[in-house]
C-alpha positions as CSV (number, residue, x, y, z in Angstrom):
1,M,0.0,-0.1,-0.1
2,S,1.3,3.5,-0.9
3,T,2.1,6.1,1.9
4,A,-0.8,8.3,0.6
5,G,-3.1,5.2,0.7
6,Q,-2.0,4.4,4.2
7,K,-2.7,8.1,5.4
8,G,-6.1,8.0,3.7
9,L,-7.0,4.6,5.3
10,M,-5.8,5.8,8.7
11,S,-7.8,9.0,8.4
12,V,-10.9,6.8,7.8
13,V,-10.0,4.7,10.7
14,Y,-9.6,7.7,13.0
15,G,-12.8,9.2,11.8
16,A,-14.6,5.9,12.4
17,I,-13.2,5.6,15.9
18,V,-14.5,9.0,16.8
19,V,-17.9,8.2,15.5
20,A,-17.8,4.9,17.4
21,I,-16.8,6.6,20.6
22,M,-19.6,9.0,20.2
23,L,-22.0,6.1,19.8
24,V,-20.6,4.3,22.8
25,F,-20.9,7.5,24.8
26,I,-24.6,7.8,23.9
27,I,-25.3,4.1,24.5
28,Q,-23.6,4.1,27.9
29,F,-25.9,6.8,29.0
30,R,-29.1,5.4,27.7
31,P,-31.8,4.8,30.3
32,N,-30.9,2.0,32.9
33,A,-27.4,1.7,31.3
34,S,-25.7,2.7,34.7
35,Q,-27.2,-0.2,36.6
36,R,-24.4,-2.5,35.5
37,T,-21.5,-0.2,34.6
38,G,-22.0,1.7,37.9
39,S,-21.0,-1.2,40.1
40,L,-18.1,-2.1,37.9
41,S,-16.7,1.4,38.1
42,Q,-16.8,1.2,41.9
43,Q,-14.3,-1.7,42.0
44,C,-10.6,-1.9,41.4
45,V,-9.0,-5.2,40.5
46,V,-5.5,-3.6,41.1
47,T,-4.9,-0.3,42.7
48,V,-1.4,1.3,42.6
49,R,-1.2,4.8,44.1
50,D,-3.9,6.7,42.3
51,R,-4.4,4.3,39.4
52,C,-7.3,2.0,39.6
53,V,-7.5,-0.9,37.1
54,D,-11.2,-1.6,36.8
55,P,-12.8,-5.1,36.2
56,K,-13.5,-4.3,32.5
57,E,-9.8,-3.9,31.9
58,F,-9.0,-7.0,33.8
59,W,-11.4,-9.0,31.8
60,A,-10.2,-7.5,28.5
61,S,-6.6,-8.5,29.5
62,L,-7.7,-12.0,30.5
63,A,-9.6,-12.4,27.1
64,L,-6.5,-11.1,25.2
65,A,-4.2,-13.5,27.1
66,M,-6.3,-16.4,26.1
67,P,-8.7,-15.4,23.2
68,G,-11.5,-17.5,22.0
69,R,-13.8,-19.6,24.3
70,F,-12.7,-19.5,27.9
71,D,-11.8,-23.0,29.1
72,E,-12.3,-22.8,32.9
73,Q,-10.1,-25.8,33.7
74,H,-7.3,-24.3,31.6
75,I,-7.6,-21.0,33.3
76,K,-7.4,-22.6,36.7
77,R,-4.5,-25.0,35.8
78,L,-2.5,-22.0,34.7
79,G,-3.6,-19.7,37.5
80,L,-4.3,-17.3,34.7
81,R,-6.5,-14.8,36.7
82,R,-3.7,-14.3,39.2
83,Q,-1.1,-14.1,36.4
84,V,-3.2,-11.4,34.6
85,M,-3.6,-9.4,37.8
86,E,0.3,-9.6,38.4
87,G,0.8,-8.6,34.8
88,L,-1.5,-5.5,35.3
89,L,0.3,-4.6,38.5
90,E,3.7,-4.7,36.8
91,R,2.4,-2.8,33.8
92,T,1.0,-0.1,36.0
93,L,4.2,0.3,37.8
94,L,6.2,0.5,34.7
95,V,3.9,3.1,33.2
96,Q,4.0,5.2,36.4
97,D,7.8,5.0,36.2
98,A,7.8,6.0,32.5
99,A,5.8,9.1,33.4
100,R,8.6,10.1,35.9
101,L,11.1,9.6,33.1
102,K,8.9,11.4,30.6
103,I,8.7,8.3,28.3
104,Q,5.8,8.4,25.9
105,I,4.3,6.5,22.8
106,S,3.2,8.4,19.8
107,E,-0.2,7.9,18.2
108,D,1.5,6.8,15.0
109,E,3.4,4.0,17.0
110,I,0.2,2.8,18.5
111,N,-1.6,2.8,15.1
112,K,1.1,0.9,13.3
113,Q,1.0,-1.9,16.0
114,L,-2.8,-2.1,15.7
115,V,-2.9,-2.2,12.0
116,K,-0.4,-5.1,12.1
117,G,-2.5,-6.9,14.6
118,R,0.3,-6.9,17.2
119,L,-1.6,-6.6,20.5
120,R,0.0,-6.5,23.9
121,V,-1.0,-7.9,27.3
122,S,1.4,-7.8,30.2
123,L,2.5,-11.1,31.7
124,P,4.5,-11.4,35.0
125,I,8.3,-11.2,34.4
126,Q,8.9,-14.3,36.6
127,S,6.5,-16.7,34.7
128,G,5.9,-14.8,31.4
129,Q,8.1,-17.1,29.3
130,M,6.5,-20.4,30.4
131,L,3.1,-18.9,30.4
132,A,3.4,-17.6,26.8
133,M,4.2,-21.1,25.6
134,S,1.1,-22.4,27.3
135,L,-0.9,-19.6,25.7
136,N,0.6,-20.1,22.2
137,M,2.0,-16.6,22.1
138,F,4.6,-15.7,19.6
139,E,6.6,-14.1,22.4
140,P,5.7,-13.2,26.0
141,G,2.8,-10.7,26.1
142,L,2.3,-10.5,22.3
143,R,-0.9,-11.7,20.9
144,L,-1.2,-11.7,17.1
145,L,-4.7,-11.1,15.7
146,N,-5.6,-10.9,12.0
147,F,-7.6,-7.8,11.0
148,E,-7.3,-8.3,7.3
149,N,-10.1,-8.3,4.7
150,T,-10.3,-11.9,3.4
151,T,-10.6,-10.6,-0.2
152,S,-8.2,-7.7,-0.3
153,K,-5.8,-9.1,2.3
154,Q,-5.6,-5.5,3.6
155,F,-6.3,-4.0,7.1
156,D,-10.1,-3.9,7.5
157,Y,-11.4,-1.4,10.0
158,K,-14.7,-3.3,10.3
159,V,-12.8,-6.6,11.0
160,Y,-10.7,-4.8,13.6
161,Q,-13.7,-3.2,15.2
162,R,-15.7,-6.4,15.3
163,T,-12.7,-8.6,16.5
164,I,-11.8,-6.2,19.3
165,K,-15.4,-6.0,20.6
166,Q,-15.8,-9.8,20.5
167,T,-12.4,-10.5,22.1
168,T,-12.2,-7.8,24.8
169,N,-15.7,-6.2,24.9
170,R,-13.9,-2.9,24.9
171,S,-14.6,0.2,22.8
172,E,-11.9,1.3,20.3
173,K,-11.0,4.2,22.5
174,E,-10.8,2.0,25.7
175,F,-8.8,-0.6,23.8
176,K,-6.5,1.9,22.2
177,E,-5.7,3.4,25.6
178,M,-5.1,0.0,27.1
179,Q,-2.6,-0.7,24.2
180,R,-1.0,2.7,24.8
181,E,-0.2,1.6,28.4
182,E,1.0,-1.8,27.2
183,L,3.4,-0.2,24.7
184,I,4.8,2.2,27.2
185,A,5.4,-0.7,29.6
186,E,7.1,-2.7,26.8
187,R,9.3,0.3,25.9
188,M,10.3,0.5,29.6
189,R,11.1,-3.2,29.5
190,D,13.2,-2.7,26.3
191,L,15.1,0.1,27.9
192,I,16.0,-1.7,31.0
193,R,17.0,-4.9,29.1
194,S,19.1,-2.9,26.7
195,R,21.5,-2.0,29.5
196,A,22.6,-5.7,29.8
197,R,26.2,-6.3,28.8
198,V,28.4,-9.5,28.9
199,S,32.2,-9.3,28.8
200,D,34.2,-11.8,26.8
201,D,35.7,-13.3,30.0
202,E,32.3,-13.7,31.6
203,A,30.8,-15.4,28.4
204,F,33.8,-17.8,28.1
205,A,33.6,-18.7,31.8
206,S,29.9,-19.4,31.5
207,Y,30.5,-21.4,28.2
208,V,33.0,-23.5,30.0
209,R,30.6,-24.2,32.9
210,E,27.8,-25.0,30.5
211,R,29.5,-27.0,27.8
212,S,32.2,-29.0,29.8
213,T,31.3,-32.6,30.3
214,A,32.2,-35.4,32.6
215,S,31.1,-39.0,33.2
216,I,31.6,-41.1,36.4
217,D,31.7,-44.7,37.7
218,Y,29.9,-45.2,41.0
219,V,28.9,-47.9,43.5
220,R,25.9,-47.7,45.7
221,F,24.6,-49.6,48.7
222,R,20.9,-49.8,48.8
223,R,18.7,-50.0,51.8
224,G,16.5,-52.9,50.5
225,W,19.5,-55.0,49.6
226,V,21.2,-54.4,53.1
227,T,17.9,-55.1,54.9
228,A,17.1,-58.3,53.2
229,R,20.8,-59.6,53.3
230,Y,22.1,-58.5,56.8
231,I,19.3,-57.5,59.2
232,D,17.3,-59.8,61.3
233,T,13.7,-58.5,61.4
234,S,12.3,-61.3,63.5
235,P,9.9,-60.1,66.3
236,K,12.5,-61.2,69.0
237,A,15.3,-59.2,67.2
238,I,13.1,-56.2,67.0
239,E,12.0,-56.5,70.7
240,D,15.6,-56.8,71.8
241,W,16.8,-53.7,69.7
242,S,13.8,-51.7,70.9
243,K,14.8,-52.0,74.5
244,E,17.9,-49.9,73.8
245,H,16.2,-47.5,71.5
246,A,13.0,-46.6,73.2
247,E,13.5,-42.8,72.9
248,D,14.0,-43.0,69.0
249,I,10.9,-45.3,68.8
250,D,8.7,-43.0,70.9
251,K,9.7,-39.9,68.9
252,S,8.9,-41.6,65.7
253,F,5.6,-43.0,66.9
254,T,4.4,-39.6,68.1
255,A,5.0,-38.2,64.7
256,R,3.1,-41.1,63.0
257,K,0.5,-41.8,65.7
258,S,-2.5,-40.7,63.6
259,E,-1.6,-43.3,60.9
260,F,-2.5,-46.3,63.0
261,V,-6.3,-46.2,63.2
262,P,-8.0,-49.3,64.4
263,G,-8.1,-52.0,61.8
264,C,-5.6,-50.4,59.3
265,R,-3.4,-52.5,57.1
266,K,0.2,-51.8,56.3
267,A,1.4,-53.1,53.0
268,R,4.1,-52.7,50.4
269,H,3.7,-52.7,46.6
270,I,5.4,-52.7,43.3
271,L,3.9,-50.4,40.7
272,I,4.3,-50.5,36.9
273,R,2.9,-47.4,35.5
274,Y,0.5,-47.0,32.6
275,K,1.2,-44.5,30.0
276,S,-1.1,-41.4,30.1
277,D,-1.1,-37.6,29.9
278,M,-0.2,-37.5,33.5
279,Q,2.4,-40.2,33.2
280,P,4.0,-39.8,29.8
281,D,7.0,-42.0,30.8
282,G,4.6,-45.0,31.6
283,H,4.1,-48.1,29.7
284,E,1.5,-49.3,27.1
285,P,-0.9,-51.7,28.8
286,V,0.5,-54.9,27.4
287,E,4.0,-53.9,28.3
288,A,3.0,-52.9,31.8
289,Q,1.2,-56.2,32.3
290,N,4.3,-58.1,31.0
291,L,6.6,-56.3,33.4
292,A,4.2,-57.0,36.3
293,D,4.2,-60.6,35.4
294,K,8.0,-60.5,35.5
295,A,8.0,-58.9,39.0
296,L,5.4,-61.4,40.2
297,G,7.4,-64.3,38.9
298,R,10.5,-63.1,40.8
299,L,8.4,-62.8,44.0
300,R,6.9,-66.3,43.6
301,A,10.3,-67.7,43.0
302,G,11.4,-66.5,46.5
303,E,13.1,-63.2,45.9
304,D,12.8,-60.6,48.6
305,F,10.0,-58.2,48.0
306,A,11.9,-55.1,49.1
307,S,14.7,-55.9,46.7
308,V,12.4,-56.5,43.8
309,A,10.5,-53.3,44.7
310,A,13.6,-51.2,44.8
311,D,14.6,-52.7,41.3
312,M,11.4,-52.7,39.4
313,S,8.8,-50.4,41.1
314,E,8.0,-47.1,39.4
315,D,6.5,-45.5,42.5
316,D,9.4,-43.1,43.2
317,N,8.0,-42.4,46.8
318,S,7.8,-46.0,48.1
319,A,10.4,-47.9,45.9
320,P,13.4,-46.7,48.1
321,R,11.6,-47.9,51.2
322,G,11.1,-51.4,49.6
323,G,7.6,-50.4,48.4
324,E,6.1,-49.7,51.9
325,V,3.2,-47.4,52.2
326,P,1.6,-46.1,55.4
327,C,-1.0,-48.0,57.3
328,F,-4.4,-47.2,55.9
329,A,-8.0,-48.1,56.8
330,K,-10.8,-49.4,54.8
331,N,-12.5,-46.0,54.4
332,G,-12.4,-45.2,50.8
333,K,-9.5,-42.8,51.0
334,M,-7.0,-45.2,49.3
335,I,-7.4,-46.2,45.6
336,K,-10.4,-48.6,45.7
337,T,-8.8,-51.6,43.8
338,F,-5.7,-51.2,46.0
339,E,-7.7,-51.0,49.2
340,D,-10.0,-53.9,48.3
341,A,-6.9,-56.1,47.3
342,T,-5.1,-55.4,50.5
343,F,-8.0,-56.1,52.8
344,A,-8.6,-59.4,50.9
345,L,-5.3,-60.6,52.0
346,A,-5.8,-62.9,54.9
347,K,-2.5,-62.9,56.8
348,V,0.8,-61.0,57.1
349,G,3.1,-62.1,54.3
350,D,0.4,-62.9,51.8
351,L,0.8,-61.7,48.2
352,S,-1.8,-60.4,45.8
353,D,-2.1,-61.2,42.2
354,K,-1.8,-58.2,39.7
355,V,-4.1,-55.4,40.7
356,D,-5.2,-52.7,38.2
357,S,-5.7,-49.1,39.0
358,Q,-5.8,-45.8,37.1
359,Y,-2.1,-45.5,37.7
360,G,-1.0,-48.9,36.5
361,V,-0.5,-52.5,37.8
362,H,0.2,-53.1,41.4
363,I,1.5,-56.2,43.2
364,I,0.7,-56.0,46.9
365,Q,2.1,-57.7,50.0
366,L,0.5,-57.4,53.4
367,I,3.1,-56.7,56.1
368,A,1.1,-55.7,59.2
369,I,-2.5,-55.8,60.6
370,V,-3.5,-53.3,63.3
371,S,-6.2,-54.6,65.5
372,D,-9.8,-53.4,65.3
373,D,-9.7,-53.0,69.0
374,P,-8.8,-49.3,69.8
375,T,-7.2,-50.4,73.1
376,K,-4.7,-52.7,71.1
377,A,-4.2,-50.5,68.0
378,E,-1.7,-48.3,69.6
379,A,0.4,-51.3,70.7
380,D,0.4,-52.7,67.2
381,G,1.3,-49.3,65.8
382,K,4.3,-49.1,68.1
383,R,5.5,-52.5,67.0
384,I,5.3,-51.4,63.4
385,V,7.1,-48.2,64.0
386,A,9.8,-50.1,66.1
387,A,10.4,-52.4,63.1
388,D,10.7,-49.3,60.8
389,V,13.0,-47.4,63.0
390,M,15.2,-50.4,63.5
391,K,15.4,-51.2,59.9
392,G,16.2,-47.6,59.0
393,M,18.8,-47.0,61.6
394,V,20.6,-50.3,61.4
395,A,20.6,-50.3,57.5
396,D,21.9,-46.7,57.5
397,Q,24.7,-47.6,59.7
398,I,25.6,-50.7,57.7
399,M,25.4,-48.8,54.3
400,S,27.4,-45.9,55.6
401,D,30.2,-48.2,57.0
402,A,30.3,-50.2,53.8
403,A,30.4,-47.2,51.5
404,K,33.2,-45.5,53.7
405,S,35.2,-48.7,53.4
406,V,34.9,-48.6,49.5
407,L,35.9,-44.9,49.6
408,R,39.0,-45.5,51.7
409,S,40.2,-48.5,49.6
410,A,39.6,-46.7,46.3
411,Q,41.5,-43.7,47.7
412,E,44.4,-45.9,48.6
413,G,44.6,-47.2,45.0
414,K,42.3,-50.2,44.7
415,S,40.0,-50.4,41.8
416,L,36.3,-49.6,42.6
417,A,35.3,-53.1,41.8
418,D,37.8,-54.7,44.1
419,A,37.1,-52.2,46.9
420,T,33.4,-53.1,46.5
421,E,33.9,-56.8,46.6
422,E,36.2,-56.3,49.7
423,A,33.5,-54.3,51.5
424,I,30.8,-56.9,50.7
425,K,33.1,-59.8,52.0
426,L,33.7,-57.9,55.3
427,L,29.9,-57.6,55.7
428,D,29.2,-61.2,54.8
429,D,31.9,-62.3,57.4
430,K,30.4,-60.0,60.0
431,Y,26.9,-61.2,59.5
432,A,27.6,-64.8,58.5
433,K,25.5,-66.3,61.4
434,F,22.4,-64.3,60.4
435,M,22.9,-65.0,56.7
436,K,23.1,-68.7,57.2
437,K,20.0,-68.6,59.3
438,A,18.2,-66.6,56.6
439,D,19.5,-69.0,54.0
440,D,18.3,-72.0,55.8
441,K,14.9,-70.4,56.3
442,K,14.6,-69.5,52.6
443,K,15.5,-73.1,51.6
444,A,12.8,-74.3,53.9
445,D,10.3,-71.9,52.4
446,D,11.2,-72.7,48.9
447,K,10.7,-76.5,49.7
448,K,7.3,-75.8,51.3
449,R,6.3,-73.7,48.2
450,E,7.4,-76.4,45.8
451,D,5.7,-79.2,47.8
452,A,2.4,-77.2,47.9
453,A,2.6,-76.6,44.1
454,R,3.1,-80.3,43.4
455,A,0.3,-81.3,45.8
456,A,-1.9,-79.0,43.8
457,G,-0.8,-80.7,40.6
458,K,1.2,-77.7,39.4
459,E,4.9,-77.4,38.4
460,P,6.7,-75.3,40.9
461,D,8.0,-71.9,39.8
462,K,11.6,-72.4,38.8
463,V,14.1,-70.6,41.0
464,E,16.8,-69.3,38.7
465,D,20.3,-69.0,40.0
466,K,21.0,-65.5,38.7
467,P,22.9,-62.4,39.9
468,D,21.1,-60.3,42.5
469,P,20.3,-57.0,40.6
470,M,20.4,-55.1,43.9
471,R,23.9,-56.3,44.8
472,P,26.5,-53.4,44.8
473,K,28.5,-53.2,41.5
474,V,30.2,-50.6,39.5
475,E,27.9,-48.6,37.4
476,S,28.6,-45.8,34.9
477,T,26.8,-42.6,33.9
478,A,26.4,-40.9,30.5
479,S,28.2,-37.7,30.0
480,F,26.7,-34.8,32.0
481,T,27.3,-31.0,32.3
482,P,28.0,-29.1,35.6
483,D,24.2,-28.5,35.8
484,G,23.3,-32.1,35.2
485,R,21.9,-34.8,37.4
486,P,24.0,-37.8,36.6
487,I,22.5,-40.2,39.2
488,P,18.7,-39.7,39.2
489,D,18.1,-41.2,42.7
490,A,20.7,-39.3,44.5
491,A,19.3,-37.2,47.4
492,R,17.9,-33.8,46.3
493,D,20.7,-32.0,48.2
494,A,23.5,-34.1,46.8
495,N,25.1,-32.1,44.0
496,V,26.8,-35.1,42.3
497,A,27.8,-33.0,39.2
498,A,29.6,-30.4,41.3
499,M,31.4,-33.2,43.2
500,A,32.5,-34.8,40.0
501,F,33.8,-31.6,38.3
502,K,36.0,-30.9,41.4
503,L,37.9,-34.1,40.6
504,D,40.9,-33.4,38.3
505,K,41.8,-36.6,36.5
506,P,40.3,-40.0,35.7
507,G,40.4,-42.5,38.5
508,Q,40.2,-39.9,41.2
509,V,37.5,-40.8,43.9
510,G,35.1,-38.3,45.4
511,G,36.1,-36.9,48.8
512,D,32.9,-37.8,50.5
513,L,30.0,-40.3,50.2
514,V,26.9,-39.4,48.0
515,R,23.7,-39.5,49.9
516,M,21.0,-41.4,47.9
517,E,17.4,-41.6,48.3
518,D,17.8,-45.2,49.6
519,G,21.4,-45.4,50.6
520,Y,25.0,-44.2,49.9
521,A,27.3,-44.2,46.9
522,V,30.9,-43.7,46.1
523,I,31.8,-41.8,42.9
524,Q,35.0,-42.1,40.7
525,L,35.8,-39.8,37.8
526,K,35.7,-41.6,34.5
527,E,36.3,-38.8,32.0
528,K,36.2,-35.0,32.0
529,K,36.3,-32.7,28.9
530,A,36.6,-29.0,29.3
531,A,35.0,-26.8,26.6
532,T,37.7,-25.1,24.6
533,R,38.2,-21.6,23.3
534,E,38.0,-22.8,19.8
535,A,34.6,-24.3,20.3
536,F,33.5,-21.1,22.1
537,E,34.5,-19.0,19.1
538,K,32.3,-21.1,16.8
539,D,29.3,-20.6,19.1
540,R,30.1,-17.1,20.3
541,E,27.4,-15.2,18.6
542,D,24.4,-17.3,19.6
543,F,25.8,-18.0,23.1
544,V,26.6,-14.4,23.9
545,Q,23.2,-13.3,22.6
546,R,21.5,-15.9,24.8
547,M,23.5,-14.6,27.8
548,V,22.6,-11.0,27.1
549,H,18.9,-11.9,26.9
550,A,19.1,-13.8,30.2
551,K,21.0,-11.0,32.0
552,G,18.5,-8.6,30.6
553,Q,15.6,-10.6,32.0
554,E,17.4,-10.7,35.4
555,M,17.9,-6.9,35.4
556,L,14.2,-6.5,34.5
557,A,13.1,-8.8,37.2
558,D,15.2,-6.9,39.7
559,Y,14.0,-3.5,38.5
560,I,10.3,-4.5,38.7
561,A,10.9,-6.0,42.2
562,K,12.2,-2.6,43.4
563,L,9.2,-0.9,41.9
564,K,7.0,-3.2,43.8
565,Q,8.8,-2.6,46.9
566,A,8.6,1.1,46.7
567,A,4.9,1.1,45.9
568,K,4.0,-1.7,48.4
569,A,2.2,0.5,50.9
570,E,0.0,2.0,48.1
571,T,-0.7,-1.3,46.3
572,K,-3.9,-3.3,46.7
573,M,-5.0,-6.5,44.9
574,N,-8.6,-7.5,44.8
575,E,-8.3,-11.3,45.6
576,S,-11.8,-12.1,44.7
577,F,-10.8,-11.7,41.0
578,A,-7.9,-14.2,41.3
579,A,-10.3,-16.8,42.9
580,G,-12.5,-17.3,39.8
581,P,-16.2,-18.6,39.8
582,A,-17.4,-20.1,43.1
583,K,-19.5,-23.4,43.1
584,D,-22.5,-21.5,42.0
585,G,-20.7,-20.3,38.9
586,K,-20.0,-16.8,40.2
587,G,-17.2,-15.6,42.3
588,S,-17.3,-12.2,43.9
589,G,-15.0,-11.0,41.1
590,D,-17.2,-12.5,38.3
591,E,-20.5,-10.8,39.4
592,E,-20.2,-8.0,36.9
593,G,-18.8,-10.1,34.1
594,G,-17.3,-8.8,30.9
595,D,-20.1,-9.2,28.6
596,D,-22.1,-6.0,29.0
């Protein structure tokens, strides 16, 4: 389109806007018109000093953030009402600061953006990037709408007028003023971000941190393996241990007392997850059933439940504890199929068949029954807690001692594999008496199981002589960066990557143990590759640009935080608008709607 044509078109647009404003003015003051608009004008969604953001502006921003039909579940899941309120607060603060700095936006700049369909809605600095992705925005806060005539493919004022009204329920004048503030706020953001600078040394140091890689070998001692192999959990052993640790048991029972309601059952389970939107890493049904069959086969062949759970269960919360879940009553609070299957087990030690739920396939073992008699329930609960505390404390000591032994031997020059075997032999020697007793019991149990199967005319499940998957052995990680998480089940506060990058050469062992979710590990550097200056030069432009953007965002976040702090005493947020509709379909912030 020619310049003259554009000017002529914009003159028509401006003229039409004036006419439209006059019509809106007349319509708003028609008889009874004030009955709805009056109550809206008396409310403020966000107040900053003398600026009141009214409900109509809030609804317009909410609609622009997610145009089209409002999906209430989507809005709630994103916390979109709260996000829009925060965005309006930040916009208001930036506009007020722009006035102090005498920063303005010309009419021509606003009109150019409107003609292009580039509409702005402020999103909070802290969540804007992720929110924009969820809202399908081209960039944070930028909503692209098409105002073209379908035939001429040129800007069409009537399309613009209709789209703005349908989307935001605002007049042209109101919407243009809203966009004026949005563009002023965006200019402020650009000015603040433009001050970001990154030196060459800073960029290269960051590049080295981000692009250097390492890999490690490690050995871990797991709670389930140690408990099954070395700890006597017979009632007498627990009773004897409890006499010397009464204070520890009482403290733990006090914290868990509410768990042990009369009649509750304590169980442990193995979960193989189904694939779903909520569990994208799960398995297709046939694969899940096959894996559950494999786990069930191992259990029926006599393998320790806790070890199989730690090895195969996909319940991240219970697997490190051998699959154990808290004691639960038959009251409908547990998953129904899980609850029914657990309470169908007659005695402690009984094993369920495969149990389906919305989460996947479970295999359940009953490990304790609390009496229905309230006077006996507490005593049962204390016995369960005593067993848990004993297994936890004793296993922790054994794992810690064994891992320290491996660490010392490896630091003295032994291979990680040899150091591990030496530590296991020391444990086997120390607990030989219990291990023989446990082995004799297992053989007796296996014979009973085989005899029972034959008596029923069935072939006993074959007990395969295969390596214990839980037995400590040398494992290796893939390459990782300083920000990586090379051992997924390391404790949350164990920065394994940082420990690894402190090591200088392959073969060097970490200076301390790594705390795991279910035990301890020892790490040894396998390989470390530092990023080079040559590689940096190849990636410099994109890498530095990304760093400048990140630093600019940090500067903007800091600037907005200071503006919020300065205006804190004069800022008010109407929380009813963040809450959304109540059960009757209307919240206090929704009563006046955006549809008038």
